[in-house]
C-alpha positions in Angstrom: 13.1 -4.1 5.5 16.0 -6.1 4.0 17.7 -6.7 6.9 14.6 -8.4 8.3 14.8 -10.9 5.1 18.2 -11.7 5.7 17.5 -12.6 9.1 14.4 -14.6 8.8 15.5 -16.0 5.5 16.6 -19.4 7.3 13.5 -20.3 9.0 10.9 -19.1 6.0 10.0 -20.3 3.0 10.0 -18.8 -0.4 7.1 -19.1 -2.0 5.9 -17.8 -5.7 2.3 -16.7 -6.3 1.0 -15.9 -9.6 -1.1 -12.3 -10.7 -4.8 -12.5 -9.4 -4.0 -15.1 -7.3 -5.3 -14.9 -3.4 -2.2 -15.1 -1.2 -4.9 -15.1 2.5 -8.8 -15.0 2.1 -10.8 -12.6 4.5 -11.3 -14.5 7.7 -9.2 -16.9 6.9 -6.5 -18.3 10.1 -3.0 -17.6 8.7 -0.4 -20.6 9.0 2.6 -17.9 8.7 3.3 -14.1 8.2 4.4 -13.3 4.9 7.3 -10.8 3.8 6.7 -9.5 0.2 10.2 -10.2 -1.9 8.6 -8.8 -4.9 5.6 -7.7 -7.0 2.2 -6.3 -5.5 0.0 -7.5 -3.1 -3.5 -6.0 -2.8 -5.2 -5.6 -0.4 -9.5 -5.3 0.2 -12.7 -6.3 1.6 -15.9 -6.9 0.1 -19.1 -4.9 1.0 -22.7 -6.0 1.2 -23.3 -5.2 -2.4 -20.5 -7.4 -3.7 -18.2 -4.7 -4.5 -14.5 -4.5 -3.8 -12.8 -1.8 -1.3 -9.3 -1.5 -1.4 -7.8 -0.1 2.2 -4.0 -0.4 1.0 -0.7 -2.3 -1.0 1.5 -4.4 -0.1 4.9 -3.7 -1.6 8.8 -5.2 -1.8 9.3 -5.8 2.0 6.5 -5.1 3.3 5.3 -7.6 6.1 1.1 -9.1 6.2 -1.4 -9.3 7.7 0.2 -6.7 10.9 -3.1 -7.5 13.1 -2.5 -11.0 13.3 1.2 -11.3 13.2 0.6 -9.0 16.5 -1.9 -11.0 18.0 -4.2 -8.0 17.4 -7.0 -10.0 15.6 -7.4 -13.5 15.5 -8.4 -14.4 11.7 -7.1 -12.1 8.2 -8.9 -8.9 8.4 -8.5 -8.5 4.7 -8.6 -10.4 1.3 -4.7 -10.6 0.1 -4.6 -10.8 -4.1 -1.5 -10.9 -6.2 -1.9 -7.6 -7.7 1.5 -8.7 -10.2 3.2 -12.0 -10.2 4.9 -12.4 -6.6 7.9 -13.9 -4.4 7.4 -14.1 -0.7 8.7 -15.6 2.2 6.5 -17.2 4.2 7.2 -18.0 8.4 5.9 -18.9 11.0 4.4 -16.2 13.5 6.1 -17.4 16.8 9.7 -17.5 14.9 9.6 -14.1 13.3 8.1 -12.4 16.8 11.3 -14.4 18.5 13.3 -13.4 15.9 12.7 -9.5 16.4 12.5 -9.7 20.2 16.3 -11.3 19.8 17.6 -8.0 17.7 17.4 -4.5 19.0 18.6 -3.2 15.8 15.9 -5.5 13.6 12.9 -4.5 16.2 13.8 -0.8 15.7 13.4 -1.3 11.6 10.6 -2.6 12.2 9.3 0.0 14.4 9.9 2.3 11.8 7.8 0.4 9.0 4.9 0.0 11.2 5.3 4.0 12.0 5.3 4.5 8.2 2.3 2.4 7.6 0.5 4.3 10.5 1.1 7.7 9.1 0.2 6.9 5.9 -3.0 5.6 7.0 -3.5 9.0 8.1 -3.2 10.7 4.5 -5.4 7.4 3.4 -8.3 8.7 5.8 -7.8 12.5 4.8 -8.1 11.4 1.3 -12.0 9.4 2.2 -12.9 12.2 4.1 -13.1 14.7 1.9 -16.5 15.5 0.2 -15.5 16.5 -3.1 -14.6 14.2 -5.9 -11.4 16.0 -6.9 -10.0 16.6 -3.1 -10.5 12.4 -2.6 -9.1 11.9 -6.0 -6.1 14.7 -5.3 -5.2 13.6 -1.5 -5.3 9.6 -3.0 -2.5 10.7 -5.2 -0.9 12.8 -2.2 -0.8 9.4 0.1 0.0 7.1 -3.4 3.1 8.9 -3.9 4.0 9.4 -0.2 3.5 5.6 0.7 5.2 4.3 -2.0 6.3 7.1 -4.8 9.8 6.8 -5.6 11.4 10.9 -6.1 12.7 10.7 -9.8 13.5 14.3 -9.5 13.2 17.2 -7.4 9.5 17.1 -6.3 8.6 14.5 -8.9 7.1 11.3 -8.1 7.1 8.0 -9.6 4.5 5.3 -8.5 4.4 1.8 -10.4 1.5 -0.2 -9.0 -0.3 -1.2 -12.2 -2.8 1.5 -11.3 -6.0 0.9 -13.7 -8.6 3.7 -13.2 -11.0 1.1 -12.2 -8.1 0.1 -9.1 -8.0 4.0 -8.0 -12.1 4.1 -8.3 -12.3 1.5 -5.6 -9.4 2.8 -3.6 -11.6 6.6 -3.2 -14.8 5.2 -3.2 -16.1 6.5 -6.7 -17.4 5.4 -10.0 -14.8 4.5 -12.9 -16.2 7.4 -15.0 -15.6 10.0 -12.3 -12.3 8.7 -11.5 -11.6 8.9 -15.3 -12.9 12.1 -16.0 -10.9 13.9 -12.5 -8.0 12.5 -13.8 -8.1 13.5 -16.9 -8.6 17.3 -15.8 -5.3 16.9 -13.3 -3.2 15.5 -16.8 -4.2 18.8 -18.3 -3.2 20.6 -15.4 0.2 18.8 -15.8 -0.2 18.2 -12.2 0.7 14.2 -13.3 1.0 11.6 -16.5 0.3 8.2 -17.0 -0.1 4.9 -18.1 -1.7 1.6 -16.7 1.5 0.7 -14.7 3.1 4.2 -13.9 1.8 7.5 -12.5 4.0 10.3 -12.3 2.8 13.3 -9.8 4.3 16.5 -9.3 4.0 16.8 -5.8 4.3 20.6 -5.8 1.9 21.3 -8.3 -0.3 19.0 -6.5 0.4 20.7 -3.1 -0.6 23.8 -4.8 -4.1 22.6 -5.9 -4.6 21.0 -2.3 -3.1 24.2 -0.3 -1.7 21.7 2.2 1.0 22.9 4.1 1.1 20.4 6.7 1.9 17.3 5.0 5.1 18.4 3.2 7.7 17.8 5.9 6.5 14.3 5.9 9.1 11.7 5.5 7.8 8.1 4.6 
């Protein structure tokens, strides 16, 4: 989304948010659109039991909140919280939409971005549909490497999202204990290695365990 950040910068304000700061509250009417320049933003809701349920993450060059920006919702549908220190551009919605309408190339860039976001959400839904914890975790890893991963060597992807076991548990809808057990099993099977801030996933081994061929050609 680099071209968009350059095009929109004269109309935008640069802001910084410290880790754990709330950029937008669920139900809030945003004043501006956000474009993330650096850092990671966690997007989540809170259920009736007071439990956090992570929907996705926003990373460098991501735009949010999309449903409000494109007039599909009048308020913010989720909380947007800085998972790390973040730097963003804030820009009036009308100015952003007018900039896109006036530039066909920028419009194509944003269209590609929206298709990537849409496709990755299907991978996310596939993970949540699984009945067994092991498959939930494996399909979630597939979603994470496809949406946020950087290929560091053929078939091996690094995901740098500051993912604690508790964060993954919230993302998947499992307990932290179950999540830790399944991640440890996959590490022993050499599907992944991890630290708190860095997950390295072997896509080929993961696909072999999943027995899944239909996603192999996805390009995100």
